[in-house]
N, C-alpha and C positions, 0 to 999 in steps of 0.2 A: 727829290720828292717822290719819285716813283719807287725808289728803293724803300723809303719810309713806309709806303703803303704795303709793299711786299712783305716787310718785316712784321708790320702789324697783322697782316693776313695769316702769316706763318705762326706767329705767337698766339693768335686767337684760335687758330685751328689746333695747335698743340694743346692749349688750355681746355678747348672743348673735348678733344680726345682724352686727355687725362681725367676730365670730370666724368666722362662717360665710362671710363675704366673703373671707377670706384663703384664697389658693390658692398652692401651690408648684409651679413647673414645673422639671422636670429640664433639664439642659444640652442634651439633644437634642430638647426640646420647645419649641413656640411656641403661644401662645394667641390665636386669632382671635376678637375681641370684637365682638359687635353690641350697640350702645347704642340702645335704642328702635328696633330694627330696621335701624339704620344701621351700616354697616362702619366701624370706626376704621381710621385710615390705616396705623398701624404695629402689627403683632402684638406681643403682650406676651410678656415672658419673656426668658431663663430667670430663676429665682429667685422671690422673694415678689412676688405681685401681689394686687390687690383687684378682685373682681367683685361688684358690688352688684346682687344679684338682687332683684326681677325686672326692674330697669332694663337690666341687662347680661346677655348670654348668651355663654359662651365655648365655643369648640370647640377641643379639643386636636389638634394636628397633630405627628407624629413626623418629624424631619428625618433619621433614619437611613436607610441603604440597605435597600431591600426586595428580597428574593429571591423572585420570582414564577415558579413552576413552570407551564409551559404544558403542558396535557394532551395526549396523542397526538392528532394529526391526520391523517386520511386524505387523502393527496394524490395526484393523478394528474400525473405528470411529462410533460415535453414529448414524450417518446417513448412515451407511453401505458402506463406502468408504475405500478401502484398500490403506494404505500408508506405506512408509518405513521411519523410524525416528531414527536418532541417536543422541547421547547427550554426554556431558563431565561433570564429576563430580570432584569437588576440596574438598579434605578432608585432615585431619591431625590427628595424634594421640596425644591426651592430656594426657592419663593415660596408660603408657606403660605396667603396670602389668596386667591391664584388657585386653589389646590387645593380650597379650600372653596366659593368663590363661583362659579367658571366651570364646575364639573362637580359632579354630584351625589355620585358615589362615585368618587373617582379610582383606587382599587384595582381595582374592578370594570371601570371603563372601560379601564384600561390592560391588564387581562387580556384583555377581548374584542378590543381592538385588536391585541394580539400574536397571538392566534389567527388572526384574519382576514389579517393581514399575512404570517404564516407560510405560510398556504395559497396566497395569491396569488403571493408571491414564488417560492416553491419550485416552483410549478407552471410557472414560465417556464424551468426548467432540465431538462437531461436527467439520466438516472440516473447516468451516469459523472461528470458535473460535481457532482451532489449528493454523491457520495462522495469526490471528490477535492478540490474547491474549497470546503472548509469555511470557510476564513478570509475568502474573498471574500463568501460568503453571509452570515456573521455580521456583516461590516462593513456590508453593504447593509441588513440587517434593522435594525441599530442606527441607522443614519442615518434610515431611514423612521420608525421608532418615535419617535426624538427629534424629528424635525420635526413629527410630529402631536401629540405631548404637550407641546411647548413652550408653547402658549397656556394649558395647565393649570398651568403652574409646576413641571413635572416634567422631570428630566434622566435619560434613559436612558443609562447608562454603558457597558453591555455587554450583548450577546445571544449566546448559545452554543446551537448545535444539539447536543443530547445523543445521541440514538440515531436510526438509520434502520432500521426493521424491513422486511425484504424478504419477499415470499412464498417458500414452500418451493420452488416450481418455479423461480423466479429464482435462489435460492441453489444449487440443483443445477446449473443452467446455468452460472452464474459459476464454480463449482468445476470443472466439466468444462473450461471455457475456460482457467482458470488452470493446470490440469493439463497441458493440451495445450501451453500456453506453456512450462511448465517442461520438458516433454519435448523441445520444439524447442530450447531453450537447451542442454540436456544433449547432445543430438546434435551441435549446433554446436560446443560445447566439446570434445566427444570427437573430432570431426573435425580441429579445430585441433591437438589433442594428437597425433594420428596423423601430421599434416603436419610438425609440429616434430620428432616422433621419427624420421620418415623423413629429414628434413634433417640431424639429428644423426648417424644412421647412415651417410648419404653422406659426411659430413665425416670420421667415424671410418675409413671404409673408404679414403678418399683419404689419411688420414694414415698408416694401416698400410701402404699401397702405397708411400709414399715412405720409410718407415722400418720394415724387416722386423723389427727388434728389438722393435717394439711388439707384434707378433703373439706373440712369445715370452713377453713380460711378461703379456699377456692370457691366455695358455695357463696360465702359473704361477698367475695370480690365480684362475682357474677351479678349478684343482686345490686351491688353498687353501680356497675356498668349499665344495667338495665334502667335503673332509677334515674340516671342522668339524661337519658334520651327522653325527648318529648313525644310520648306516645300514649295510646289509650289502654295499654296492657296493665292489668292489676295483678300484682304479685303478692301472695301471701306467704311469707316466709315461715317455715316450719323447722323446729330444731331437729338436728340429726339424730339425737338421742331418742326423740319420739318415734322415728322411723325405725330405729333399731328394735322397738318393742313389738313390731309387726313382722319382724324376720322370721321368728319361730313358727307363726301361723302360716306364712307364705311357704315355708319349708314343709310343714305338715300337709298342707293342701296339695302341694306338688307330689309328695309321697303317696297320698291317698289316690290321687288320679293315676299314678303310675300302677298301683295294685289293682285298680279297677279295670285297667286294660288287659290284665292277665286272663286266661281262659277260666270260665266259671267252674268247670269240671276238669278234673285231671283224667289222664288216660287210664282205663280200667286194665286189670291184668289179663293175660291171654285167656285163662280158663273161664273168667267171668264173661269176656267178650263172646266166647263160643257158645256158652249157655244162652246168652241173650239172643244170639243169631238163631239157635235152634228153637227156641220158644216162638220166636217171631216168624219162623218159616213153617211151623207145624200146622197141618191143615185143620180146619174147624169142621167137625162132624155135625151135620144137622139131622134132626129127626124126620123120618118120612111123614109125608102128609097123610092123614087118615081119610 
């Protein structure tokens, strides 16, 4: 009877032990197993696996892509401007055994490496390059991080610089610079418009000079535009031919005014001028008083 209890106890213990040795790994997980402290060659999973404790010890490793948020870093650029930059790193574990054996904590190690690389790389660029060449910076950061994390069995797929926080003084200076640039462009565009308008007016004047009827059409169009508006202006249209009749009179009056402005007397010859001066300068003899 005692033997029966002992057998039941043994079989029950074995059943519980086997049941506790059963582990289920998801599709995105791998189990790195150490048997008596020695690493097994191939990680286990996914699916149903057996881990016989205390002989075996298993470490679960996720193969999904990890999104690592790099905290803001104070960086001094090449042109001595202090900025605060943060980024995001996308990476995943390709070799679970290396991620467990070759590094103590691959998440913490990757985070620290991303922070130091971000400070060192961005410090080599000027502020303008930091704001305009985002794609080149992201590619260089991704290449450096992937090179350093490859011995850990980690693949860095992408690095993105999120925000670049500038000081308030630098923001005001950049806004003034942008405003001045926009004013310069506006003045240049306005000057180009004036030049094109002047060329168009010159061409229109030449066309009207060749075709007098064009002036009459323009005159009628102006009257039409004035008549559409609701105003108190009274316009009396006059034919252009009627105005042509007064053109000779206007020209004659202008010529007469030009002639009247000339000196009334022309300069005398030198001999006449001397005689006039002698007669004017001769003394006048008076008769003595009686």
